[in-house]
C-alpha positions in Angstrom: 0.0 0.3 -0.2 1.4 3.3 -0.9 2.2 5.9 1.6 0.0 9.0 2.2 1.0 12.4 0.5 0.0 15.9 0.8 -0.5 17.7 -2.4 1.9 20.9 -2.4 2.1 24.2 -4.1 4.7 26.9 -3.7 3.6 30.4 -5.6 5.3 33.6 -5.5 2.7 36.5 -7.4 4.7 35.9 -10.4 5.5 32.1 -11.3 4.5 28.6 -9.6 7.7 27.4 -7.9 7.0 24.1 -7.1 3.9 21.6 -7.4 4.0 18.1 -6.5 3.7 15.6 -3.2 5.0 15.4 0.3 4.8 13.3 3.1 5.2 16.5 5.5 5.3 20.2 5.1 7.1 22.2 7.8 7.0 26.2 7.5 7.9 28.9 9.7 4.9 30.8 11.2 4.0 34.0 13.1 3.7 31.9 16.2 6.5 29.4 15.6 7.5 26.4 13.2 4.6 23.9 11.7 4.5 20.7 10.5 1.6 19.7 8.4 0.4 16.3 7.3 -1.6 14.8 4.8 -5.4 15.0 6.6 -4.1 18.2 8.3 -7.4 20.6 9.8 -7.8 23.6 7.5 -5.6 26.6 8.5 -4.5 29.8 7.3 -1.3 31.5 9.2 1.1 34.2 8.0 4.5 33.2 7.5 7.7 34.6 8.6 11.3 34.7 6.3 12.5 31.3 6.3 12.5 27.7 5.0 9.8 25.6 3.7 10.7 22.2 3.7 9.2 19.4 2.1 9.9 15.8 3.4 9.6 13.4 0.4 8.9 9.7 0.1 12.2 8.1 -1.4 11.2 7.8 -4.9 8.1 10.4 -4.6 7.4 11.3 -8.6 7.1 15.1 -8.9 5.5 16.7 -11.6 7.8 19.2 -13.0 5.8 20.9 -16.4 4.7 19.4 -19.6 6.6 17.1 -21.7 8.4 17.9 -25.2 5.5 17.3 -26.9 3.2 18.9 -24.4 1.0 15.8 -24.1 1.0 15.6 -20.2 3.1 16.2 -17.2 6.8 15.1 -17.3 7.7 13.4 -14.4 11.2 13.4 -12.3 12.4 11.1 -9.6 12.8 13.3 -6.2 14.6 11.6 -3.2 14.6 12.9 0.1 13.5 16.6 1.1 13.1 19.6 -0.5 13.6 23.2 0.7 12.8 26.5 -0.5 13.5 29.9 0.8 10.5 31.9 1.0 10.0 35.8 2.1 6.7 36.6 3.6 3.3 35.6 2.7 0.6 32.7 3.6 0.2 28.9 4.3 -3.2 27.6 3.4 -3.9 24.3 4.2 -7.5 22.5 3.1 -8.7 19.7 2.0 -6.9 19.3 -1.6 -3.4 20.1 0.2 -1.2 23.0 1.3 -0.2 26.2 -0.6 2.7 28.5 -0.1 1.8 31.8 -1.3 5.0 33.7 -0.8 6.1 36.9 -1.6 9.5 35.8 -2.8 10.6 32.0 -2.8 13.7 30.2 -4.4 13.6 26.9 -5.9 16.9 24.5 -4.5 19.0 22.6 -7.2 17.1 19.8 -8.4 16.7 16.9 -5.7 19.4 19.6 -3.5 18.4 21.3 -0.5 19.3 25.3 -0.6 22.7 25.7 0.7 22.8 26.8 4.6 25.1 29.7 6.3 26.5 28.9 9.5 23.8 29.3 12.0 21.3 27.7 10.1 19.8 30.5 8.2 19.6 29.7 4.2 22.5 31.5 2.1 21.1 34.1 -0.6 21.1 33.7 -4.1 21.6 36.4 -6.4 
């Protein structure tokens, strides 16, 4: 039997940064760090600047845009966790999944977490 996962989107006013599935989403809200699992109660919370982490099942396949002929979603193999550096915004959790609506969001290199600075903060990229 397959593991339960949560539909996740990370979006900014300019673009969708990520759409896929995860076992758990962890984000920093104004009241502290929040973990979201499949079946979480609906909520909306304000986010503070920081990392949004997606804990993925090993071998999880995430959508990565249309394939070359435009006929469907191309997939890529994703292993481990993904970390996005986000600035401000909101986390919305409902019956369909979780959406991070960030002012700015930086996607990590494919399959790699964002680099960390000493002290735990993500490095800013130009």
